[in-house]
C-alpha positions as CSV (number, residue, x, y, z in Angstrom):
1,M,-1.4,128.3,-5.6
2,N,1.7,126.3,-4.8
3,K,0.9,126.4,-1.2
4,Y,-2.6,125.0,-1.8
5,F,-1.5,122.4,-4.3
6,F,1.2,121.2,-1.5
7,I,-1.5,120.9,1.2
8,L,-3.7,119.1,-1.2
9,F,-1.0,116.7,-2.2
10,I,-0.1,116.0,1.5
11,S,-3.8,115.6,2.3
12,V,-4.2,112.9,-0.6
13,L,-1.0,111.3,0.4
14,I,-2.3,110.9,4.0
15,Y,-5.7,109.4,2.9
16,A,-4.0,106.8,0.6
17,C,-1.5,105.8,3.3
18,A,-4.3,105.5,5.7
19,G,-6.4,103.4,3.4
20,G,-3.4,101.0,2.5
21,T,-3.0,100.1,6.2
22,S,-6.5,99.7,6.9
23,N,-7.3,96.5,9.1
24,E,-10.6,96.2,7.6
25,P,-11.2,92.7,6.3
26,T,-11.1,92.4,2.5
27,D,-12.9,88.9,2.1
28,T,-16.4,88.2,0.9
29,A,-18.6,85.1,1.1
30,T,-17.0,83.9,-2.3
31,S,-13.7,85.6,-2.2
32,G,-10.5,86.1,-0.4
33,E,-8.6,83.8,1.9
34,V,-9.7,82.0,5.1
35,N,-8.0,79.4,7.5
36,I,-10.0,76.6,8.6
37,I,-9.2,73.5,10.8
38,V,-10.9,70.3,10.4
39,D,-10.8,67.0,12.5
40,E,-8.4,64.7,10.8
41,S,-11.3,62.2,10.6
42,F,-12.9,64.1,7.7
43,Q,-10.0,65.0,5.6
44,Q,-11.1,63.1,2.6
45,L,-14.5,64.6,2.6
46,F,-13.2,68.1,3.4
47,D,-10.6,68.0,0.6
48,T,-13.6,67.3,-2.0
49,Q,-15.6,70.1,-0.4
50,I,-13.0,72.8,-0.6
51,Y,-12.1,71.4,-4.3
52,T,-15.6,72.0,-5.3
53,F,-16.0,75.4,-3.4
54,E,-12.9,76.7,-5.1
55,S,-13.6,75.6,-8.5
56,L,-17.2,77.2,-8.3
57,Y,-15.5,80.5,-6.9
58,P,-12.0,81.1,-8.4
59,N,-11.3,83.9,-6.1
60,A,-11.9,82.1,-3.0
61,H,-9.0,80.3,-1.3
62,I,-9.7,78.1,1.8
63,K,-6.5,77.1,3.6
64,A,-7.3,73.9,5.4
65,K,-5.3,72.1,8.2
66,Y,-6.1,68.7,9.7
67,M,-5.6,67.7,13.3
68,S,-7.1,66.3,16.3
69,E,-10.1,67.9,17.8
70,T,-8.2,69.1,20.9
71,N,-5.8,70.9,18.8
72,A,-8.3,72.3,16.4
73,L,-10.4,73.8,19.1
74,Q,-7.4,75.5,20.7
75,Q,-6.3,76.9,17.4
76,M,-9.7,78.6,16.9
77,I,-9.4,80.0,20.7
78,N,-6.1,81.6,19.7
79,D,-7.8,82.9,16.6
80,S,-5.5,80.9,14.2
81,C,-8.5,79.8,12.3
82,K,-12.0,81.1,11.5
83,V,-13.8,77.8,11.5
84,V,-13.2,74.4,12.8
85,V,-15.2,71.2,12.0
86,M,-15.4,68.8,14.9
87,C,-17.6,65.8,16.2
88,R,-19.3,68.0,18.8
89,D,-20.8,71.4,19.7
90,L,-19.2,73.8,21.9
91,T,-19.5,73.4,25.6
92,K,-21.1,76.1,27.8
93,D,-17.7,77.0,29.4
94,E,-16.0,77.1,25.8
95,R,-18.7,79.4,24.7
96,K,-18.4,81.6,27.8
97,S,-14.6,82.0,27.2
98,F,-15.4,83.3,23.6
99,E,-18.1,85.6,24.7
100,Q,-15.8,87.1,27.3
101,Q,-13.8,88.3,24.1
102,N,-16.9,89.4,22.5
103,I,-17.1,86.5,20.0
104,Y,-20.1,84.6,19.5
105,P,-19.3,81.7,17.3
106,I,-22.1,80.1,15.4
107,S,-22.6,76.3,15.4
108,T,-24.0,74.5,12.4
109,K,-24.9,70.8,12.4
110,I,-23.8,69.4,8.9
111,A,-23.9,65.8,9.5
112,E,-24.2,62.6,11.4
113,D,-21.2,60.4,11.5
114,A,-20.2,57.1,13.3
115,I,-17.2,55.2,14.7
116,A,-16.4,51.9,13.0
117,L,-14.6,49.1,14.7
118,I,-12.2,47.1,12.5
119,V,-10.2,43.7,12.8
120,N,-7.8,41.9,10.7
121,P,-9.3,39.7,8.2
122,E,-7.7,36.6,9.8
123,N,-10.0,37.4,12.8
124,T,-12.9,35.1,12.6
125,D,-15.0,37.4,14.9
126,S,-17.6,39.2,12.9
127,S,-19.3,41.1,15.6
128,L,-19.1,42.4,19.3
129,T,-21.7,43.2,21.9
130,I,-21.7,46.6,23.4
131,E,-20.5,45.3,26.7
132,K,-17.6,43.4,25.3
133,V,-16.5,46.7,23.5
134,K,-16.6,48.3,26.8
135,S,-14.7,45.5,28.5
136,I,-12.1,45.4,25.8
137,L,-11.5,49.4,26.1
138,L,-11.3,49.1,29.9
139,G,-9.0,46.3,29.6
140,N,-10.9,43.8,31.6
141,D,-10.9,41.5,28.4
142,S,-7.5,41.6,27.2
143,L,-7.2,38.4,25.4
144,W,-9.0,37.4,22.2
145,N,-10.1,33.9,23.9
146,Q,-12.1,35.9,26.3
147,I,-14.1,36.9,23.5
148,N,-14.1,33.8,21.4
149,K,-12.8,30.7,23.4
150,N,-11.6,29.1,20.2
151,S,-9.4,32.4,19.4
152,K,-5.7,31.8,19.1
153,L,-4.8,35.6,18.4
154,G,-3.7,36.3,22.0
155,K,-3.4,39.7,23.4
156,I,-5.9,42.2,22.2
157,K,-4.2,45.4,20.8
158,V,-6.8,48.4,20.8
159,V,-5.7,51.3,18.5
160,F,-7.0,54.9,18.0
161,D,-6.2,57.4,15.3
162,N,-4.7,60.2,17.7
163,A,-4.2,61.0,21.1
164,G,-6.9,63.7,21.8
165,S,-8.9,62.9,18.8
166,A,-12.7,63.0,18.6
167,N,-12.9,59.0,18.2
168,E,-10.8,58.6,21.4
169,R,-12.9,61.3,23.3
170,Y,-16.4,59.7,22.2
171,M,-15.4,56.3,23.2
172,K,-14.1,57.5,26.6
173,D,-16.9,59.9,27.5
174,T,-19.7,58.1,26.1
175,V,-19.0,54.7,26.1
176,L,-16.8,54.3,29.3
177,N,-18.4,57.4,31.2
178,G,-15.1,59.1,31.6
179,K,-13.2,56.1,32.9
180,E,-9.7,55.5,31.8
181,F,-8.8,53.2,29.1
182,G,-6.9,50.0,29.8
183,K,-3.1,49.5,29.1
184,N,-3.8,47.7,26.1
185,V,-4.9,50.9,24.2
186,F,-2.7,53.4,22.3
187,A,-3.0,55.7,19.5
188,V,-1.0,56.2,16.2
189,K,-1.2,59.4,14.2
190,S,-4.0,59.2,12.0
191,N,-7.1,57.0,10.7
192,P,-5.3,55.5,7.7
193,E,-2.5,54.4,10.2
194,V,-5.2,52.7,12.2
195,I,-6.2,50.8,9.2
196,D,-2.5,50.0,8.2
197,F,-1.9,48.6,11.8
198,V,-4.8,46.6,11.8
199,S,-4.1,44.9,8.5
200,K,-0.5,44.2,9.7
201,N,-1.4,42.9,13.2
202,K,-3.8,39.8,13.5
203,N,-4.7,40.5,17.3
204,A,-5.6,44.3,16.6
205,I,-8.9,46.1,16.8
206,G,-9.2,49.7,15.6
207,F,-11.4,52.5,16.0
208,L,-11.9,55.0,13.2
209,S,-14.4,57.4,11.5
210,V,-16.6,55.5,9.3
211,N,-16.2,57.8,6.4
212,W,-12.7,56.7,5.8
213,I,-14.3,53.3,4.6
214,S,-18.0,54.3,3.7
215,D,-17.6,55.7,0.1
216,H,-17.7,52.8,-2.3
217,D,-17.0,54.9,-5.1
218,D,-13.8,56.0,-3.6
219,T,-10.7,53.9,-4.6
220,V,-9.0,54.9,-1.3
221,A,-11.9,53.7,0.6
222,L,-12.2,50.4,-1.4
223,N,-8.5,49.7,-0.9
224,F,-8.7,50.0,2.7
225,L,-11.8,47.8,2.8
226,K,-9.8,45.0,1.3
227,K,-7.1,45.2,4.3
228,V,-9.6,45.1,7.2
229,T,-12.9,43.7,8.3
230,V,-15.7,45.8,9.7
231,L,-17.3,44.5,12.8
232,A,-21.1,44.5,13.5
233,I,-22.1,45.7,16.9
234,K,-24.9,43.9,18.9
235,K,-26.8,45.2,21.9
236,N,-26.6,41.8,23.4
237,D,-25.8,38.0,22.4
238,T,-29.5,37.3,21.8
239,L,-30.0,40.4,19.2
240,E,-28.7,40.8,15.7
241,G,-25.5,43.1,14.8
242,Y,-25.6,46.3,13.2
243,M,-22.9,47.5,10.8
244,P,-22.1,51.3,10.5
245,Y,-24.2,51.7,7.4
246,Q,-26.2,55.0,6.7
247,A,-29.6,53.5,7.3
248,Y,-28.4,52.4,10.8
249,I,-26.6,55.5,11.5
250,K,-29.9,57.2,10.7
251,T,-32.1,55.0,12.9
252,K,-29.5,54.8,15.8
253,D,-29.5,51.1,15.6
254,Y,-25.8,51.4,15.3
255,P,-24.8,52.5,18.7
256,Y,-21.5,54.6,18.1
257,C,-23.0,57.7,16.4
258,R,-22.3,61.5,16.6
259,D,-23.1,64.7,15.1
260,V,-20.6,66.8,13.1
261,Y,-20.6,70.5,13.4
262,T,-18.8,73.6,11.8
263,I,-18.0,76.2,14.4
264,N,-17.5,79.6,13.0
265,R,-16.1,82.5,14.9
266,Q,-16.4,84.7,11.7
267,T,-20.0,86.0,12.3
268,R,-19.9,88.5,9.6
269,N,-20.6,87.6,5.9
270,G,-17.0,86.6,5.2
271,L,-15.4,83.9,3.4
272,G,-15.7,81.5,6.7
273,M,-19.5,82.3,6.5
274,G,-19.8,81.5,2.9
275,F,-17.9,78.2,2.9
276,V,-20.0,76.8,5.9
277,S,-23.1,77.9,4.0
278,F,-21.9,75.9,1.0
279,V,-21.0,72.8,3.2
280,A,-24.7,73.1,4.8
281,G,-26.3,73.8,1.3
282,E,-27.4,71.4,-1.2
283,K,-24.1,70.7,-3.1
284,G,-22.2,70.4,0.3
285,Q,-24.8,68.0,1.7
286,L,-24.8,65.8,-1.3
287,M,-21.2,65.3,-1.0
288,I,-21.8,64.2,2.7
289,L,-24.3,61.8,1.5
290,K,-22.0,60.4,-1.1
291,A,-19.2,59.9,1.6
292,G,-21.4,57.7,3.6
293,L,-22.6,60.0,6.3
294,I,-26.0,61.1,6.9
295,P,-26.6,64.8,5.9
296,A,-27.9,67.3,8.4
297,I,-30.5,68.6,5.8
298,A,-31.4,65.6,3.5
299,P,-31.0,66.6,-0.1
300,T,-34.4,66.0,-1.9
301,R,-35.0,64.5,-5.3
302,M,-38.1,65.5,-7.3
303,V,-39.6,62.3,-9.1
304,R,-42.4,63.0,-11.8
305,V,-44.6,60.0,-12.2
306,S,-46.7,59.7,-15.3
307,Y,-50.0,57.9,-15.2
């Protein structure tokens, strides 16, 4: 009997050890841990999304990092995160590189965003045409008196949030058709730094994600708006300009609009999938609406009318 007891004991021990070293994932759609990386443009919005999700599901822990689009995508390719939030979908070549590893990422459009142009409050220009914006970025118009002959602000300093950011890529690829920026263009390290630089330099013009200044219930956004002036953009000098307001982003009257996606390489029903579903669901979309962006799925409100 002792012999059989010993064999049984060893069998149980081996089974327990095997179970303890299993590589099977332990997270679910509402519990566990997952790493995500978010384009720095949306830090405020996703701080709120994560806080709300974790409040609803206390056993869920979303570990978020905020960085430029280029770095974010590289992190997901290296499997350092399961979900990326960025201002474009994957390209065919990027999808192919994943598929060669038998990974099939799921893209979900969650919002429509815009790039806002800001200047110092002492700059008297309240609008620019599309062509003038292009000329400034190329460095062809490098002085403010080339934009407004009465201006005494001197050289134009163009500032972006980050080298390799979604804002920089959009303006280069979409507005300049891939042409290089002029020598008057440089980058700092974040969207708040763009606001800070413009607020301290009368001759600066900054490019940043509109959600940093669009939530009028947020004290941070309101403080930023006190420091800078948001420009209207006109198609030409004879037409009215449009501000990066939600209505004009939706109608595309404001020209510098783009879609925002979650890219999820965790295609099973894990925490990455659960969080993406939350952001794309009713509560997550309402937060996107409040932040001044356009939800991909417009939240509905039922109104009962009594006659």
